[in-house]
LUMTI-820962 format. One record per residue (C-alpha): residue in three letters; y, x, z. Coordinates in pm, whole numbers, padded with zeros to 5 digits, always signed. Last residue first. Example, Ala and Ser with C-alpha at 12.3 -4.5 7.8 and 13.67 -1.06 7.14 Angstrom:
REM LUMTI-820962
SER-00106+01367+00714;ALA-00450+01230+00780;
REM end
This chain:
REM LUMTI-820962
ILE-00895+01171-00667;GLU-00767+01426-00917;ASP-00414+01556-00868;ARG-00071+01446-00984;GLU-00064+01086-00867;GLN+00230+00905-01025;VAL+00356+00631-00794;GLN+00598+00392-00963;LEU+00772+00090-00813;TYR+00958-00121-01069;ASP+01281-00302-01156;PHE+01402-00339-00796;ALA+01679-00581-00694;ALA+01842-00527-00353;GLU+01954-00853-00195;ASN+02248-00990+00004;GLU+02183-01308+00203;SER+02265-01131+00528;GLU+02190-01149+00900;LYS+02295-00822+01065;GLU+02072-00615+01294;ASN+02031-00341+01032;GLY+02069-00555+00716;SER+01761-00397+00564;ALA+01600-00329+00226;TYR+01271-00164+00129;ILE+01067+00016-00136;ALA+00743+00190-00041;LEU+00512+00485-00011;PHE+00302+00448+00306;THR+00156+00757+00474;GLY-00161+00724+00678;VAL-00295+00535+00980;MET-00466+00584+01316;PRO-00424+00953+01390;GLY-00108+00969+01601;VAL+00240+01109+01534;GLU+00192+01483+01484;GLU-00164+01502+01351;PRO-00090+01176+01171;ASN+00153+01340+00924;ILE+00519+01240+00903;ILE+00688+01561+01015;ARG+00434+01768+00823;GLY+00582+01628+00503;ASP+00883+01859+00533;GLY+01174+01725+00328;HIS+01387+01946+00106;HIS+01767+01923+00143;ASN+01995+01996-00152;MET+01954+01652-00310;GLU+01862+01671-00679;THR+02074+01486-00934;LEU+01892+01290-01202;HIS+01975+01222-01566;ASN+01654+01146-01755;GLU+01525+00864-01531;ASP+01860+00685-01534;ALA+02194+00674-01351;GLY+02084+00925-01089;PHE+01896+01008-00772;PHE+01662+01286-00660;PHE+01465+01399-00352;ARG+01223+01691-00314;TYR+00933+01682-00067;ASP+00732+01995+00022;GLN+00417+01915+00221;GLY+00185+01942-00078;LYS+00406+01905-00380;ALA+00590+01578-00341;GLU+00856+01458-00584;VAL+01073+01170-00462;ARG+01286+00961-00700;LEU+01564+00704-00682;VAL+01715+00558-01001;VAL+02047+00382-00950;THR+02206+00057-01061;GLU+02546-00015-00910;LEU+02641+00351-00949;ASP+02924+00442-00712;CYS+02747+00742-00561;PRO+02892+00975-00296;ILE+02635+01227-00166;GLU+02492+01230+00189;GLU+02240+01475+00335;LEU+02009+01512+00633;VAL+02123+01199+00816;GLU+01924+01228+01138;THR+01781+00933+01329;HIS+01592+00972+01658;VAL+01392+00678+01792;GLU+01288+00650+02158;CYS+00967+00469+02251;SER+00827+00334+02577;PHE+00482+00271+02723;ASP+00446+00198+03095;PRO+00219-00105+03034;LEU-00045+00089+02835;TRP-00156-00002+02481;ALA+00118+00199+02306;PHE+00028+00517+02495;SER+00252+00712+02736;HIS+00609+00803+02634;LEU+00663+00824+02260;THR+00943+01024+02101;SER+01042+00908+01755;THR+01138+01041+01414;ASN+01365+00905+01143;CYS+01478+01134+00861;VAL+01759+01027+00629;LEU+01860+01126+00275;GLN+02170+00928+00189;ILE+02308+00803-00140;ALA+02667+00690-00107;PHE+02899+00396-00170;GLY+03270+00329-00199;GLU+03560+00176-00009;GLY+03445+00337+00317;ARG+03080+00437+00279;LYS+02836+00160+00187;VAL+02468+00259+00177;LYS+02202+00357-00078;ARG+01877+00500+00054;LEU+01627+00783+00031;LEU+01452+00734+00365;TYR+01199+00973+00518;GLN+01006+00814+00801;HIS+00842+00859+01139;CYS+00910+00536+01324;SER+00584+00522+01522;ALA+00335+00547+01236;GLN+00413+00700+00899;MET+00658+00604+00628;LEU+00791+00740+00302;VAL+01079+00503+00226;LEU+01268+00429-00096;GLY+01590+00231-00127;ALA+01799-00025+00057;GLU+02083-00034+00310;GLU+02315-00281+00479;SER+02537-00193+00778;GLU+02862-00270+00590;ASP+02796-00431+00252;PRO+02554-00294-00003;VAL+02580-00338-00382;PHE+02225-00295-00508;THR+02042-00254-00839;MET+01735-00036-00794;ARG+01518+00176-01023;THR+01212+00316-00848;GLN+01021+00643-00817;LEU+00750+00822-00623;ASP+00600+01138-00773;PHE+00277+01271-00626;ASN+00093+01580-00508;VAL-00167+01542-00233;SER-00280+01206-00375;ARG-00368+00873-00211;GLN-00044+00768-00038;ARG-00076+00398+00035;ARG+00129+00144-00155;GLY+00451-00050-00112;ILE+00661-00333+00026;VAL+00890-00300+00330;PRO+01119-00583+00450;ALA+01005-00559+00815;ASP+00937-00900+00963;ALA+00946-00912+01344;ASP+01057-01277+01362;LYS+00721-01449+01389;THR+00641-01340+01743;LYS+00341-01283+01971;PRO+00456-01151+02306;TYR+00457-00772+02365;GLY+00150-00595+02501;PHE+00059-00365+02211;GLY+00358-00131+02214;LYS+00720-00217+02133;VAL+00785+00060+01881;PRO+01155+00136+01840;GLN+01336-00014+01539;ALA+01398+00258+01280;LEU+01327+00033+00982;PRO+01598-00206+01096;ARG+01513-00581+01094;PRO+01819-00793+01017;ILE+01716-00928+00673;CYS+01863-00754+00370;ARG+01679-00956+00104;ILE+01432-00793-00135;HIS+01456-00897-00501;LEU+01166-00786-00722;GLN+01279-00775-01083;GLY+01127-00902-01409;ASP+01374-01185-01451;GLN+01322-01314-01096;LEU+01062-01243-00830;ARG+01135-01315-00464;CYS+01132-01125-00137;TYR+01248-01210+00216;ASN+01005-01496+00262;ARG+01081-01497+00636;TYR+00717-01489+00750;PRO+00638-01171+00558;ARG+00322-01074+00753;GLY+00361-00719+00874;TRP+00432-00417+00654;PHE+00360-00557+00308;VAL+00113-00473+00031;LEU+00086-00385-00337;HIS-00284-00306-00389;MET-00371-00676-00433;PRO-00126-00728-00719;TRP+00073-01057-00680;LYS-00050-01310-00937;GLU+00055-01614-00727;MET+00403-01463-00704;ALA+00431-01460-01085;PHE+00431-01135-01280;ASP+00709-00934-01443;PHE+00763-00709-01142;THR+00659-00375-01283;ASP+00414-00175-01077;LYS+00375+00168-01232;GLU+00082+00400-01180;PRO-00159+00112-01236;GLU-00458+00085-01003;LYS-00766+00206-01184;GLU-00986-00014-01404;TYR-01341-00008-01276;ALA-01619+00238-01351;ILE-01980+00122-01361;TRP-02264+00377-01354;PRO-02577+00169-01289;LEU-02796+00265-00992;LYS-03128+00444-01031;GLU-02955+00771-01110;ASP-02792+00779-00766;ALA-02479+00987-00821;PRO-02486+01357-00745;TYR-02265+01427-00441;ALA-01901+01529-00405;ALA-01647+01653-00148;GLU-01924+01715+00104;LEU-01970+01575+00454;MET-02167+01848+00621;GLY-02533+01854+00728;THR-02597+02101+00444;GLN-02959+02039+00342;PRO-02948+01660+00384;SER-02608+01485+00396;LEU-02708+01267+00692;ILE-03054+01301+00842;PRO-03168+00978+01005;TRP-03439+00971+01277;GLY-03804+00860+01288;ARG-03949+01205+01229;GLU-03735+01244+00917;TRP-03530+00975+00744;GLU-03292+01057+00458;MET-02919+01023+00399;PRO-02675+01031+00112;CYS-02302+01068+00187;LEU-01996+00844+00163;PHE-01625+00871+00250;THR-01355+00614+00338;GLU-01012+00742+00447;ARG-00837+00829+00773;GLY-00469+00919+00752;PHE-00350+01039+00414;ASN-00099+01271+00582;LYS-00375+01471+00751;TYR-00223+01811+00827;TYR-00450+02100+00928;GLY-00335+02343+00665;ASP-00154+02266+00343;ILE-00303+01915+00321;THR-00616+01798+00505;ARG-00851+01520+00394;SER-00942+01280+00671;ALA-01275+01116+00753;LEU-01414+00766+00790;MET-01777+00683+00732;VAL-02022+00548+00476;ALA-02392+00628+00503;TYR-02655+00611+00232;TRP-03024+00525+00215;ASP-03271+00488-00072;GLY-03513+00194-00087;TYR-03461+00086-00448;GLN-03236-00210-00363;THR-03018+00041-00181;GLN-03015+00079+00196;VAL-02682+00082+00380;PHE-02565+00260+00694;ASP-02232+00255+00883;ALA-02024+00543+01020;HIS-01732+00592+01259;GLY-01720+00972+01222;VAL-01554+01268+01048;ASN-01208+01364+01180;ALA-01173+01650+00928;ILE-01228+01739+00561;GLY-01078+02056+00410;ALA-01218+02261+00694;HIS-00990+02537+00822;THR-00918+02365+01153;GLY-01254+02436+01311;LEU-01594+02368+01158;HIS-01756+02255+01484;ARG-01556+01931+01485;HIS-01694+01840+01144;THR-01934+01570+01263;MET-02248+01387+01153;ILE-02584+01319+01317;PRO-02451+01418+01656;ASN-02709+01432+01795;GLY-03034+01623+01730;PRO-03217+01498+02040;TYR-03157+01138+01924;GLY-03049+00926+02220;GLU-03279+00680+02391;TYR-03156+00320+02402;PHE-03169+00086+02701;GLY-03350-00228+02592;LEU-03169-00525+02443;VAL-03313-00499+02091;THR-03652-00374+02201;ARG-03829-00064+02068;SER-03515+00142+02132;ARG-03309+00391+01936;ALA-03005+00618+01962;ILE-02748+00753+01716;ALA-02432+00962+01704;ALA-02141+00980+01458;CYS-01859+01223+01537;HIS-01490+01262+01621;TYR-01375+01580+01794;HIS-01076+01635+01560;GLU-00942+01279+01576;THR-01112+00939+01611;GLY-01223+00994+01969;GLY-01533+01188+02075;GLU-01771+00905+01997;ALA-01882+00686+01710;ILE-02192+00470+01732;LEU-02524+00397+01559;LEU-02784+00197+01751;TYR-03128+00194+01592;TYR-03385-00075+01671;TYR-03730+00061+01622;ASP-04072-00026+01484;GLY-03967-00018+01120;ILE-03591-00034+01083;HIS-03391-00294+01280;TYR-03026-00187+01258;LEU-02735-00205+01507;HIS-02377-00086+01454;PRO-02153+00024+01742;ALA-01794+00137+01672;GLU-01730+00286+02018;PRO-01807+00566+02266;SER-01452+00687+02334;ALA-01485+01024+02507;ALA-01833+01133+02600;VAL-01947+01105+02963;ARG-02256+01313+02883;LEU-02270+01364+02508;ALA-02485+01124+02311;SER-02318+00814+02452;ASP-02353+00527+02701;TRP-02628+00300+02582;ILE-02763-00057+02617;ALA-02545-00224+02879;VAL-02633-00594+02875;PRO-02383-00875+02810;GLU-02466-01195+03000;GLY-02648-01488+02845;ILE-02595-01654+02510;LEU-02249-01567+02382;ARG-02051-01827+02188;PHE-01965-01903+01826;ASN-02129-02247+01799;GLU-02357-02178+01503;ILE-02364-01802+01566;ASP-02508-01843+01913;TYR-02511-01478+02021;GLU-02757-01259+02207;ALA-02584-00986+02401;ALA-02507-00618+02360;TRP-02312-00353+02554;ILE-02200-00004+02457;GLY-02052+00251+02695;ARG-01755+00362+02896;GLY-01802+00448+03261;THR-01838+00264+03590;THR-01806+00412+03937;GLY-02085+00412+04194;ASP-02117+00790+04220;PRO-02432+00789+04008;ASN-02243+00621+03720;LYS-02301+00261+03618;ILE-02229+00209+03246;VAL-02044-00108+03143;ASP-01681-00003+03118;GLY-01643-00152+02772;THR-01758-00156+02412;GLY-01913-00421+02191;MET-02235-00550+02041;ILE-02308-00902+01920;TYR-02653-01038+01850;CYS-02795-01302+01614;THR-03154-01416+01596;ASP-03257-01470+01234;ASP-03620-01359+01298;ASP-03555-01031+01116;ASP-03254-00963+01337;PHE-02892-01043+01251;PHE-02636-00797+01394;ILE-02263-00830+01467;SER-02013-00568+01583;ALA-01727-00560+01833;ASP-01499-00258+01796;ILE-01295-00336+02108;GLY-01370-00490+02446;PRO-01460-00840+02557;VAL-01640-01123+02373;ASP-01608-01450+02569;SER-01280-01558+02408;LEU-01424-01507+02062;TRP-01171-01670+01828;HIS-01328-01826+01518;PRO-01072-01714+01264;LYS-00991-01941+00968;SER-01251-01915+00697;TRP-01236-01667+00412;PRO-01138-01756+00055;GLY-01241-01512-00060;ALA-01344-01205-00257;PRO-01646-01186-00024;ASN-01769-01520-00165;THR-01957-01750+00074;ALA-01705-01668+00343;THR-01687-01622+00720;VAL-01433-01505+00978;ILE-01519-01388+01329;PHE-01272-01311+01608;ASN-01182-01065+01883;GLY-00828-01057+02022;GLU-00580-01346+02026;ASP-00298-01208+01809;ALA-00135-00872+01743;PHE-00438-00677+01867;ASN-00655-00851+01609;CYS-01018-00757+01674;ASN-01298-00781+01417;ILE-01617-00956+01313;ILE-01667-01019+00943;TYR-01945-01249+00828;PHE-02067-01321+00476;LEU-02280-01633+00426;GLY-02577-01710+00203;LYS-02847-01658+00461;HIS-02696-01356+00636;TYR-02445-01100+00511;ARG-02263-00845+00730;ILE-01915-00694+00755;THR-01803-00507+01068;PRO-01432-00453+01128;ALA-01271-00158+01312;MET-00898-00241+01314;VAL-00649-00528+01304;GLY-00289-00517+01427;GLY-00149-00200+01579;ALA-00092+00138+01408;TRP+00222+00051+01208;SER+00388+00025+01554;ASN+00570-00304+01506;ALA+00556-00508+01188;ASP+00371-00805+01334;VAL+00036-00950+01229;HIS-00072-01312+01206;PHE-00344-01432+00972;ASP-00345-01813+00953;ASN-00636-01853+00710;GLU-00410-01917+00409;ALA-00157-01665+00538;THR-00412-01395+00464;LEU-00703-01214+00632;ALA-01027-01137+00447;HIS-00857-00952+00163;GLY-00966-00940-00200;ILE-01150-00768-00483;LEU-01049-00401-00444;GLU-01283-00217-00681;TRP-01500+00074-00577;HIS-01661+00333-00804;ALA-01921+00571-00664;LEU-02159+00342-00472;ASP-02303+00226-00811;ARG-02253-00152-00811;SER-01930-00161-00614;HIS-01702-00409-00436;PHE-01410-00357-00197;ILE-01272-00596+00067;PRO-00935-00528+00231;LEU-00896-00640+00595;GLY-00540-00777+00616;PRO-00281-00901+00369;TYR-00050-00768+00512;ILE-00057-00422+00668;GLU-00031-00395+01046;PHE-00372-00232+01099;SER-00569-00253+00770;SER-00923-00162+00876;CYS-01188-00151+00606;CYS-01448-00384+00450;ILE-01704-00246+00206;TYR-01927-00449-00027;TYR-02225-00348-00237;ASP-02383-00559-00511;GLU-02734-00529-00651;GLY-02884-00788-00417;VAL-02638-00829-00131;ARG-02552-00494+00026;CYS-02340-00430+00335;ILE-02078-00174+00434;SER-01833-00115+00718;PRO-01552+00133+00673;ASP-01335+00231+00971;PRO-01051+00373+00757;TYR-00871+00276+00435;PHE-00575+00510+00460;GLY-00567+00641+00107;PRO-00875+00721-00102;ILE-01181+00492-00130;ILE-01482+00702-00240;PRO-01325+00997-00062;ASN-01516+01175-00191;GLN-01638+01188-00552;ILE-01982+01050-00643;MET-02092+01262-00935;ASN-02239+01181-01275;GLU-02439+01471-01415;LYS-02320+01612-01745;MET-02565+01551-02027;
REM end
């Protein structure tokens, strides 16, 4: 009999920063969602190979706020844990009030409203319940005292009153990093295993030099000693020819049979060192030797596949449909079909099997504001779609739309910071046209710094007259080569002369936080309008194995 294999990534598409916990025979993963709404997707598995999206921890029902701004802001780096009948997620929302905790008895939801943690500083906060039920929170900050009197980045921990959501005592610095003065020590997770407390972190930044490193202490708030074999997982030594890059930001789980696994983020590369998927969720087996974890034993590399655990059941779930038709009710909205920013303005509606998207004023090429702008409810971006999960894919929709001046609608392939390909219908004189447009941007400084600024550059690559009221729009991607089509129906399509270069919208060029979004959209481009584009379906055909 053919051996069952766990295929990496176990959750394809930009589902980064995975955190995992087990309850009985069930496994749950929570991932970052940045500016996507709903936020913090929750996946379930029984075999560690197949993962089903069962819900989101952040929705309008628990007052989730996230703007459509940079595509890389919002919520990131959650930790999910289970203790005495309750699930906990701790996270930071950069679009709102910072660090928070939400709770639920069922990981599919509903989740509580956020308990805002005004006394928890830093990013990547994590939660830990000890064997005696004492709760601790870990975080990051400038907490390490250097010999020259300055402070450096490191990990802190403090006891936490989980009943009243407040710190007990002052935060204590517990470790700096495996490398001396390493870049970005973050993503701490704490475990009590045998006689030691183990502190797992990420360092090196979430790009090429990313890694997972570990330290241990006999006391929970003691200063931790680093493992002499650190890092315990990285691909930075493999160069740019590796098919998997950016490996790090890990979390551990023990099966009900005593075996250990690690989940982590990593990026698949396309046609060279291009990571259009963004950071995805991967898994590897692990063992313990001499009191330390060995990840991916024998090779020490994150592999594309591993033999499945024979002690766990093999349970496959129904895959996401290739074609989203819009013959459902709003309350039955598919969980994989998501929005850019919370749709405060209710710009979409379902009617007669079509999704109608209103041309609200927000342009897709609006410059990034950065992280420090005031909280607002008028930054809606009328963009609805799915994550890119396959190297080769076909993206298609059928749209009915009669645009007025300044209005547009169509397909968008989108990355962070206004890097987009648009296949859109616009008004041109007394008639209409199909345009192929490329938006790029120039960023000055970093989005979280006060001197940040952004300039957007828009180039119309091609324009062809088209007076069809209903038009089929199609994109065919083969690696980094994008071809664009339009026509009266699926069998009569005209190809645009210009090919798109997918390298323009890959994270290596525009920032590593997120991945490509395949979507439909409409916009009034600074003009208030009641006009709508009506879409019959959104289809993403994935043409390679995941």
